[in-house]
C-alpha beads as a LAMMPS data file, in Angstrom:
LAMMPS data file: protein, C-alpha beads

377 atoms
376 bonds

1 atom types
1 bond types

-500.0 500.0 xlo xhi
-500.0 500.0 ylo yhi
-500.0 500.0 zlo zhi

Masses

1 110.0

Atoms # bond

1 1 1 74.509 326.241 117.435
2 1 1 73.771 322.951 119.211
3 1 1 75.939 321.037 121.629
4 1 1 78.303 318.655 119.875
5 1 1 78.503 315.136 121.280
6 1 1 81.382 314.616 123.695
7 1 1 84.186 312.272 122.773
8 1 1 83.694 310.499 126.112
9 1 1 80.719 309.650 128.287
10 1 1 80.488 311.858 131.341
11 1 1 77.991 311.623 134.167
12 1 1 75.223 314.209 134.056
13 1 1 75.214 316.822 136.802
14 1 1 72.159 316.391 139.014
15 1 1 70.988 316.641 142.634
16 1 1 72.605 313.234 143.170
17 1 1 75.906 314.242 141.540
18 1 1 77.602 317.538 142.400
19 1 1 81.395 317.110 142.041
20 1 1 82.040 320.610 143.412
21 1 1 80.911 319.451 146.874
22 1 1 84.008 318.533 148.932
23 1 1 82.172 315.780 150.779
24 1 1 82.461 313.583 147.679
25 1 1 86.257 313.500 147.712
26 1 1 86.388 313.457 151.518
27 1 1 84.431 310.221 151.580
28 1 1 86.466 308.763 148.749
29 1 1 89.898 309.568 150.185
30 1 1 89.186 309.791 153.911
31 1 1 90.542 313.345 153.994
32 1 1 90.209 316.591 152.085
33 1 1 92.199 316.530 148.850
34 1 1 92.480 319.081 146.081
35 1 1 89.870 318.244 143.446
36 1 1 88.793 321.715 142.286
37 1 1 90.774 324.656 140.909
38 1 1 89.263 328.086 140.282
39 1 1 91.083 330.508 137.993
40 1 1 90.722 334.280 137.892
41 1 1 91.183 335.238 134.240
42 1 1 90.357 338.945 134.473
43 1 1 89.889 341.791 136.928
44 1 1 87.783 343.745 134.422
45 1 1 84.008 343.947 134.638
46 1 1 81.280 346.079 133.078
47 1 1 79.313 346.046 136.345
48 1 1 79.976 346.969 139.972
49 1 1 77.453 344.945 141.985
50 1 1 77.086 345.968 145.598
51 1 1 77.397 342.373 146.816
52 1 1 80.435 341.435 144.686
53 1 1 82.766 339.121 146.607
54 1 1 85.814 340.355 144.655
55 1 1 84.717 343.946 144.081
56 1 1 87.762 345.483 145.735
57 1 1 90.068 343.787 143.217
58 1 1 88.292 345.023 140.070
59 1 1 90.326 347.362 137.845
60 1 1 89.867 349.509 134.750
61 1 1 92.836 347.948 132.957
62 1 1 95.164 345.056 133.581
63 1 1 98.520 343.717 132.540
64 1 1 99.571 340.603 130.690
65 1 1 98.406 337.201 131.804
66 1 1 100.912 334.474 132.610
67 1 1 101.490 331.940 129.819
68 1 1 98.584 329.504 129.714
69 1 1 101.053 326.601 129.665
70 1 1 102.116 327.512 133.207
71 1 1 98.553 326.978 134.406
72 1 1 98.006 323.819 132.404
73 1 1 101.223 322.315 133.729
74 1 1 100.065 322.937 137.305
75 1 1 96.650 321.440 136.550
76 1 1 98.398 318.344 135.170
77 1 1 99.965 317.860 138.609
78 1 1 96.583 317.751 140.396
79 1 1 96.045 313.999 140.414
80 1 1 92.459 314.028 141.659
81 1 1 91.196 317.037 139.700
82 1 1 87.423 316.804 139.168
83 1 1 86.283 320.376 138.481
84 1 1 87.560 323.725 137.297
85 1 1 85.879 327.108 137.622
86 1 1 86.658 330.249 135.638
87 1 1 85.922 333.584 137.230
88 1 1 86.803 337.266 137.294
89 1 1 85.784 340.079 136.997
90 1 1 83.656 339.233 134.023
91 1 1 85.498 336.397 132.223
92 1 1 83.746 337.110 128.920
93 1 1 84.549 340.843 128.988
94 1 1 87.188 340.536 126.251
95 1 1 86.685 338.397 123.175
96 1 1 90.458 337.827 123.146
97 1 1 90.315 336.250 126.627
98 1 1 87.616 333.879 125.441
99 1 1 89.726 332.774 122.472
100 1 1 93.172 332.610 124.081
101 1 1 92.389 331.398 127.590
102 1 1 88.827 330.296 128.319
103 1 1 88.194 327.992 125.363
104 1 1 91.585 326.241 125.741
105 1 1 90.939 325.697 129.473
106 1 1 87.502 324.256 128.747
107 1 1 88.906 322.000 126.029
108 1 1 91.559 320.790 128.466
109 1 1 88.875 320.009 131.049
110 1 1 86.649 318.182 128.571
111 1 1 89.535 316.084 127.225
112 1 1 90.529 315.146 130.779
113 1 1 86.971 314.338 131.886
114 1 1 86.948 317.280 134.325
115 1 1 83.735 319.277 134.846
116 1 1 83.786 323.032 134.211
117 1 1 81.972 326.184 135.305
118 1 1 82.173 329.848 134.340
119 1 1 80.918 332.706 136.501
120 1 1 79.471 335.382 134.198
121 1 1 76.867 338.144 134.290
122 1 1 75.677 337.001 130.826
123 1 1 75.561 340.556 129.474
124 1 1 78.204 340.113 126.768
125 1 1 77.410 339.440 123.076
126 1 1 75.868 336.013 122.525
127 1 1 78.571 334.989 120.041
128 1 1 81.134 334.855 122.868
129 1 1 79.022 332.411 124.861
130 1 1 78.208 330.355 121.781
131 1 1 81.880 329.374 121.519
132 1 1 81.587 327.601 124.890
133 1 1 78.638 325.372 124.010
134 1 1 80.639 322.269 123.028
135 1 1 82.741 322.303 126.203
136 1 1 81.157 324.037 129.208
137 1 1 79.208 322.152 131.888
138 1 1 77.772 325.013 133.982
139 1 1 77.152 328.677 133.227
140 1 1 76.816 330.277 136.663
141 1 1 75.176 333.691 136.896
142 1 1 74.165 335.963 139.751
143 1 1 70.478 336.867 139.686
144 1 1 68.958 339.012 142.440
145 1 1 66.399 341.068 140.548
146 1 1 62.712 341.401 139.768
147 1 1 63.143 343.905 136.946
148 1 1 65.506 346.324 135.205
149 1 1 65.224 348.830 138.039
150 1 1 66.538 346.280 140.548
151 1 1 69.337 345.379 138.139
152 1 1 70.298 349.028 137.732
153 1 1 70.299 349.725 141.453
154 1 1 72.157 346.601 142.541
155 1 1 74.443 346.017 139.578
156 1 1 75.954 349.494 139.427
157 1 1 75.863 350.488 143.094
158 1 1 79.655 350.820 143.237
159 1 1 80.321 352.295 139.804
160 1 1 81.497 355.607 141.219
161 1 1 79.702 357.448 138.405
162 1 1 76.093 357.670 137.159
163 1 1 74.928 354.837 134.919
164 1 1 71.899 355.589 132.748
165 1 1 68.875 353.408 133.453
166 1 1 68.407 352.815 129.753
167 1 1 71.898 351.319 129.504
168 1 1 71.217 349.056 132.484
169 1 1 67.880 347.965 130.998
170 1 1 69.619 346.905 127.782
171 1 1 72.108 344.779 129.699
172 1 1 69.314 343.259 131.776
173 1 1 67.403 342.282 128.648
174 1 1 70.592 340.877 127.108
175 1 1 71.154 338.727 130.192
176 1 1 67.633 337.300 130.026
177 1 1 67.831 336.611 126.305
178 1 1 71.292 335.030 126.530
179 1 1 70.092 332.767 129.327
180 1 1 67.090 331.592 127.326
181 1 1 69.090 331.009 124.126
182 1 1 71.942 329.186 125.837
183 1 1 69.514 326.992 127.743
184 1 1 67.667 326.139 124.537
185 1 1 71.011 325.213 122.963
186 1 1 71.765 322.763 125.779
187 1 1 73.800 324.708 128.322
188 1 1 73.051 324.247 132.016
189 1 1 72.302 327.708 133.397
190 1 1 72.674 327.908 137.180
191 1 1 71.352 331.178 138.585
192 1 1 72.511 332.143 142.065
193 1 1 70.504 334.418 144.350
194 1 1 71.938 335.974 147.478
195 1 1 69.825 336.023 150.629
196 1 1 70.320 339.615 151.746
197 1 1 68.513 342.717 152.909
198 1 1 67.234 343.391 149.382
199 1 1 66.159 339.902 148.347
200 1 1 64.966 338.038 151.434
201 1 1 61.319 339.033 150.896
202 1 1 61.475 338.626 147.087
203 1 1 62.967 335.156 146.678
204 1 1 59.767 333.410 145.492
205 1 1 59.313 335.965 142.691
206 1 1 63.003 335.824 141.797
207 1 1 62.756 332.030 141.652
208 1 1 59.917 332.222 139.131
209 1 1 61.885 334.596 136.898
210 1 1 64.863 332.247 137.021
211 1 1 62.628 329.461 135.727
212 1 1 61.313 331.739 132.996
213 1 1 64.922 332.400 131.914
214 1 1 65.409 328.707 131.213
215 1 1 67.753 328.084 134.157
216 1 1 67.793 324.464 135.300
217 1 1 69.293 325.161 138.708
218 1 1 68.666 327.857 141.298
219 1 1 71.516 328.370 143.757
220 1 1 70.810 330.188 146.995
221 1 1 73.576 331.515 149.229
222 1 1 73.460 333.977 152.113
223 1 1 75.348 337.213 151.530
224 1 1 78.289 337.608 153.877
225 1 1 80.344 340.664 154.759
226 1 1 83.107 340.561 152.165
227 1 1 84.584 343.140 149.774
228 1 1 81.844 345.479 148.477
229 1 1 79.314 343.803 150.783
230 1 1 81.290 344.439 153.972
231 1 1 79.256 347.533 154.926
232 1 1 75.800 346.281 153.915
233 1 1 73.116 345.345 156.466
234 1 1 73.338 341.787 157.793
235 1 1 70.251 339.610 158.161
236 1 1 69.485 337.876 161.434
237 1 1 69.416 334.089 161.452
238 1 1 65.632 334.207 161.866
239 1 1 65.211 336.492 158.848
240 1 1 67.363 334.131 156.820
241 1 1 65.454 331.062 157.970
242 1 1 62.088 332.711 157.247
243 1 1 63.274 333.642 153.747
244 1 1 64.268 330.039 153.005
245 1 1 60.945 328.674 154.247
246 1 1 59.099 331.211 152.099
247 1 1 61.115 330.213 149.042
248 1 1 60.508 326.506 149.650
249 1 1 56.775 327.165 149.959
250 1 1 56.649 328.709 146.494
251 1 1 59.377 326.919 144.546
252 1 1 59.055 324.752 141.473
253 1 1 59.775 321.238 142.821
254 1 1 61.049 320.119 139.402
255 1 1 63.919 322.629 139.449
256 1 1 67.162 321.679 141.148
257 1 1 67.675 324.023 144.074
258 1 1 71.158 324.159 145.552
259 1 1 71.733 325.838 148.913
260 1 1 75.295 326.687 149.958
261 1 1 77.151 328.160 152.949
262 1 1 73.989 328.194 155.064
263 1 1 74.528 329.213 158.710
264 1 1 72.375 326.345 160.027
265 1 1 73.877 323.107 161.295
266 1 1 72.686 319.713 162.498
267 1 1 74.679 320.224 165.696
268 1 1 72.487 323.188 166.677
269 1 1 70.377 322.872 169.822
270 1 1 67.740 325.230 168.403
271 1 1 64.548 323.507 167.279
272 1 1 63.943 326.121 164.583
273 1 1 67.299 325.213 163.006
274 1 1 66.485 321.523 163.156
275 1 1 63.059 322.141 161.619
276 1 1 64.586 323.982 158.662
277 1 1 67.246 321.325 158.107
278 1 1 64.682 318.506 158.259
279 1 1 62.653 320.281 155.610
280 1 1 65.655 320.879 153.359
281 1 1 66.609 317.203 153.574
282 1 1 63.102 316.060 152.611
283 1 1 62.387 318.499 149.769
284 1 1 62.485 317.096 146.240
285 1 1 65.475 318.209 144.127
286 1 1 67.008 320.236 146.977
287 1 1 70.685 319.843 147.862
288 1 1 72.969 321.400 150.463
289 1 1 76.500 321.959 149.157
290 1 1 79.368 322.088 151.595
291 1 1 81.682 325.070 151.155
292 1 1 84.502 324.137 148.729
293 1 1 86.847 326.979 149.731
294 1 1 89.937 325.572 151.401
295 1 1 88.378 322.107 151.570
296 1 1 88.824 320.857 148.042
297 1 1 89.424 324.084 146.083
298 1 1 92.017 326.806 145.583
299 1 1 91.922 329.926 143.414
300 1 1 94.762 330.932 141.087
301 1 1 95.240 334.505 139.900
302 1 1 96.403 334.010 136.318
303 1 1 98.153 337.384 136.201
304 1 1 100.362 336.994 139.266
305 1 1 100.294 333.250 139.835
306 1 1 99.208 333.825 143.431
307 1 1 97.157 331.045 145.001
308 1 1 94.335 331.724 147.458
309 1 1 92.609 329.136 149.613
310 1 1 89.355 331.049 150.092
311 1 1 87.405 333.697 148.194
312 1 1 85.996 335.394 151.245
313 1 1 88.083 335.286 154.405
314 1 1 90.850 337.859 154.828
315 1 1 93.730 335.514 154.037
316 1 1 96.575 336.637 151.807
317 1 1 98.023 334.530 148.999
318 1 1 99.152 331.181 150.295
319 1 1 101.683 330.465 147.574
320 1 1 102.475 330.969 143.903
321 1 1 102.415 328.577 140.965
322 1 1 105.802 329.848 139.822
323 1 1 107.490 328.060 142.715
324 1 1 104.994 325.556 144.150
325 1 1 102.636 322.817 143.081
326 1 1 98.967 323.449 143.806
327 1 1 98.725 320.207 145.757
328 1 1 101.633 321.268 147.983
329 1 1 100.090 324.680 148.683
330 1 1 96.775 322.996 149.496
331 1 1 98.457 320.464 151.797
332 1 1 100.208 323.221 153.750
333 1 1 96.904 325.013 154.301
334 1 1 95.176 321.823 155.353
335 1 1 97.858 320.666 157.723
336 1 1 99.158 323.793 159.388
337 1 1 97.032 326.932 159.119
338 1 1 95.196 327.760 162.399
339 1 1 92.169 329.203 160.595
340 1 1 91.649 325.933 158.780
341 1 1 91.982 323.994 162.007
342 1 1 89.270 326.187 163.515
343 1 1 86.538 325.000 161.119
344 1 1 87.960 321.811 159.623
345 1 1 85.404 319.408 161.055
346 1 1 83.291 316.639 159.544
347 1 1 80.051 314.992 160.633
348 1 1 79.230 311.895 158.612
349 1 1 75.741 311.624 160.136
350 1 1 74.823 315.102 158.852
351 1 1 76.934 314.993 155.649
352 1 1 78.453 318.253 156.915
353 1 1 82.007 319.526 156.462
354 1 1 81.621 322.385 158.935
355 1 1 81.060 326.117 158.557
356 1 1 82.470 328.606 156.106
357 1 1 85.009 330.845 157.851
358 1 1 82.800 333.911 157.451
359 1 1 79.789 332.038 158.826
360 1 1 81.752 331.059 161.894
361 1 1 83.008 334.607 162.465
362 1 1 79.674 336.350 161.841
363 1 1 77.222 334.126 163.641
364 1 1 79.198 331.714 165.836
365 1 1 82.396 333.458 166.991
366 1 1 82.564 331.549 170.299
367 1 1 81.391 328.138 169.097
368 1 1 83.808 325.222 168.831
369 1 1 82.248 323.241 165.990
370 1 1 84.803 320.464 166.332
371 1 1 83.419 319.583 169.746
372 1 1 79.765 319.372 168.618
373 1 1 77.779 316.493 167.140
374 1 1 74.589 316.221 165.128
375 1 1 71.617 316.260 167.480
376 1 1 68.869 314.765 165.349
377 1 1 68.372 313.750 161.753

Bonds

1 1 1 2
2 1 2 3
3 1 3 4
4 1 4 5
5 1 5 6
6 1 6 7
7 1 7 8
8 1 8 9
9 1 9 10
10 1 10 11
11 1 11 12
12 1 12 13
13 1 13 14
14 1 14 15
15 1 15 16
16 1 16 17
17 1 17 18
18 1 18 19
19 1 19 20
20 1 20 21
21 1 21 22
22 1 22 23
23 1 23 24
24 1 24 25
25 1 25 26
26 1 26 27
27 1 27 28
28 1 28 29
29 1 29 30
30 1 30 31
31 1 31 32
32 1 32 33
33 1 33 34
34 1 34 35
35 1 35 36
36 1 36 37
37 1 37 38
38 1 38 39
39 1 39 40
40 1 40 41
41 1 41 42
42 1 42 43
43 1 43 44
44 1 44 45
45 1 45 46
46 1 46 47
47 1 47 48
48 1 48 49
49 1 49 50
50 1 50 51
51 1 51 52
52 1 52 53
53 1 53 54
54 1 54 55
55 1 55 56
56 1 56 57
57 1 57 58
58 1 58 59
59 1 59 60
60 1 60 61
61 1 61 62
62 1 62 63
63 1 63 64
64 1 64 65
65 1 65 66
66 1 66 67
67 1 67 68
68 1 68 69
69 1 69 70
70 1 70 71
71 1 71 72
72 1 72 73
73 1 73 74
74 1 74 75
75 1 75 76
76 1 76 77
77 1 77 78
78 1 78 79
79 1 79 80
80 1 80 81
81 1 81 82
82 1 82 83
83 1 83 84
84 1 84 85
85 1 85 86
86 1 86 87
87 1 87 88
88 1 88 89
89 1 89 90
90 1 90 91
91 1 91 92
92 1 92 93
93 1 93 94
94 1 94 95
95 1 95 96
96 1 96 97
97 1 97 98
98 1 98 99
99 1 99 100
100 1 100 101
101 1 101 102
102 1 102 103
103 1 103 104
104 1 104 105
105 1 105 106
106 1 106 107
107 1 107 108
108 1 108 109
109 1 109 110
110 1 110 111
111 1 111 112
112 1 112 113
113 1 113 114
114 1 114 115
115 1 115 116
116 1 116 117
117 1 117 118
118 1 118 119
119 1 119 120
120 1 120 121
121 1 121 122
122 1 122 123
123 1 123 124
124 1 124 125
125 1 125 126
126 1 126 127
127 1 127 128
128 1 128 129
129 1 129 130
130 1 130 131
131 1 131 132
132 1 132 133
133 1 133 134
134 1 134 135
135 1 135 136
136 1 136 137
137 1 137 138
138 1 138 139
139 1 139 140
140 1 140 141
141 1 141 142
142 1 142 143
143 1 143 144
144 1 144 145
145 1 145 146
146 1 146 147
147 1 147 148
148 1 148 149
149 1 149 150
150 1 150 151
151 1 151 152
152 1 152 153
153 1 153 154
154 1 154 155
155 1 155 156
156 1 156 157
157 1 157 158
158 1 158 159
159 1 159 160
160 1 160 161
161 1 161 162
162 1 162 163
163 1 163 164
164 1 164 165
165 1 165 166
166 1 166 167
167 1 167 168
168 1 168 169
169 1 169 170
170 1 170 171
171 1 171 172
172 1 172 173
173 1 173 174
174 1 174 175
175 1 175 176
176 1 176 177
177 1 177 178
178 1 178 179
179 1 179 180
180 1 180 181
181 1 181 182
182 1 182 183
183 1 183 184
184 1 184 185
185 1 185 186
186 1 186 187
187 1 187 188
188 1 188 189
189 1 189 190
190 1 190 191
191 1 191 192
192 1 192 193
193 1 193 194
194 1 194 195
195 1 195 196
196 1 196 197
197 1 197 198
198 1 198 199
199 1 199 200
200 1 200 201
201 1 201 202
202 1 202 203
203 1 203 204
204 1 204 205
205 1 205 206
206 1 206 207
207 1 207 208
208 1 208 209
209 1 209 210
210 1 210 211
211 1 211 212
212 1 212 213
213 1 213 214
214 1 214 215
215 1 215 216
216 1 216 217
217 1 217 218
218 1 218 219
219 1 219 220
220 1 220 221
221 1 221 222
222 1 222 223
223 1 223 224
224 1 224 225
225 1 225 226
226 1 226 227
227 1 227 228
228 1 228 229
229 1 229 230
230 1 230 231
231 1 231 232
232 1 232 233
233 1 233 234
234 1 234 235
235 1 235 236
236 1 236 237
237 1 237 238
238 1 238 239
239 1 239 240
240 1 240 241
241 1 241 242
242 1 242 243
243 1 243 244
244 1 244 245
245 1 245 246
246 1 246 247
247 1 247 248
248 1 248 249
249 1 249 250
250 1 250 251
251 1 251 252
252 1 252 253
253 1 253 254
254 1 254 255
255 1 255 256
256 1 256 257
257 1 257 258
258 1 258 259
259 1 259 260
260 1 260 261
261 1 261 262
262 1 262 263
263 1 263 264
264 1 264 265
265 1 265 266
266 1 266 267
267 1 267 268
268 1 268 269
269 1 269 270
270 1 270 271
271 1 271 272
272 1 272 273
273 1 273 274
274 1 274 275
275 1 275 276
276 1 276 277
277 1 277 278
278 1 278 279
279 1 279 280
280 1 280 281
281 1 281 282
282 1 282 283
283 1 283 284
284 1 284 285
285 1 285 286
286 1 286 287
287 1 287 288
288 1 288 289
289 1 289 290
290 1 290 291
291 1 291 292
292 1 292 293
293 1 293 294
294 1 294 295
295 1 295 296
296 1 296 297
297 1 297 298
298 1 298 299
299 1 299 300
300 1 300 301
301 1 301 302
302 1 302 303
303 1 303 304
304 1 304 305
305 1 305 306
306 1 306 307
307 1 307 308
308 1 308 309
309 1 309 310
310 1 310 311
311 1 311 312
312 1 312 313
313 1 313 314
314 1 314 315
315 1 315 316
316 1 316 317
317 1 317 318
318 1 318 319
319 1 319 320
320 1 320 321
321 1 321 322
322 1 322 323
323 1 323 324
324 1 324 325
325 1 325 326
326 1 326 327
327 1 327 328
328 1 328 329
329 1 329 330
330 1 330 331
331 1 331 332
332 1 332 333
333 1 333 334
334 1 334 335
335 1 335 336
336 1 336 337
337 1 337 338
338 1 338 339
339 1 339 340
340 1 340 341
341 1 341 342
342 1 342 343
343 1 343 344
344 1 344 345
345 1 345 346
346 1 346 347
347 1 347 348
348 1 348 349
349 1 349 350
350 1 350 351
351 1 351 352
352 1 352 353
353 1 353 354
354 1 354 355
355 1 355 356
356 1 356 357
357 1 357 358
358 1 358 359
359 1 359 360
360 1 360 361
361 1 361 362
362 1 362 363
363 1 363 364
364 1 364 365
365 1 365 366
366 1 366 367
367 1 367 368
368 1 368 369
369 1 369 370
370 1 370 371
371 1 371 372
372 1 372 373
373 1 373 374
374 1 374 375
375 1 375 376
376 1 376 377
């Protein structure tokens, strides 16, 4: 099945156009406004990855979802909506969820001119993904493996019961084949690798496999201590920097490489930080995405209606769509919450919107980023 032509012309996603980055709307409006809404459509998943950011919320069964109209009505109220993201759990776990919720949300986005992304492990039957081809902009997958053994060890680390290697190998092969087929049929596959204790020395090889899978973008994000990952070893800043340099040495310069939530800033006095940032700015097809959480994005749990302002920090629901507009919930977070005030800074010279909350807590607990300025560019 090939992509059908869109009813309207939309700008192609590229290193020069990433509407998920909050700096775009910040520059346009002079302040952070809500432009991105992420929706959790399931808490079910066939995997239990050790690094999963929402692993503690995964369940074996779940109740009824709120009426889709409730969500669509709230999206209608977001005047500056530019992107939606659909996540879980594994959003494609149930064929019924694809039919009743995911496809209608993607159709809504396409008709409104809003860009869309789904976070999936790509291990479900191909026919489920095929239904998304006319509507979806980005298929985002997590890829931190060199082979089926890595996939088995990482992807089922928190299963709580033995998972046969043969079963894991089949899912791994399905993921690779789905990625290749979807890419051939016109879907943008964006494969994300975590920089962590397992991957930091393997990133060049992982990058090559991602290219072989047909992915057109490689996302790279450090792993931070959240949910299942909260007890895993933490890399030093030097180990992380060395891993990035190694990856840049070996990467395919024709592939878009997107780095996010890096713990390196233009206001750092360390020459090694400045050296890395200078290199990232000069590399072909490399972009640095500012963290969207709490800056231009909220997450809605479509079972409870609860609204969260960040995926990672330990902040409870900030409101509920049953009683509040998303823009009002976002405004309250922006204007009054002390945690937001702690990291809500902006440096035009460095195109930087400040650190992720976890970055600030893990590596810079005593640093006041709002008092610092870019040192050199």
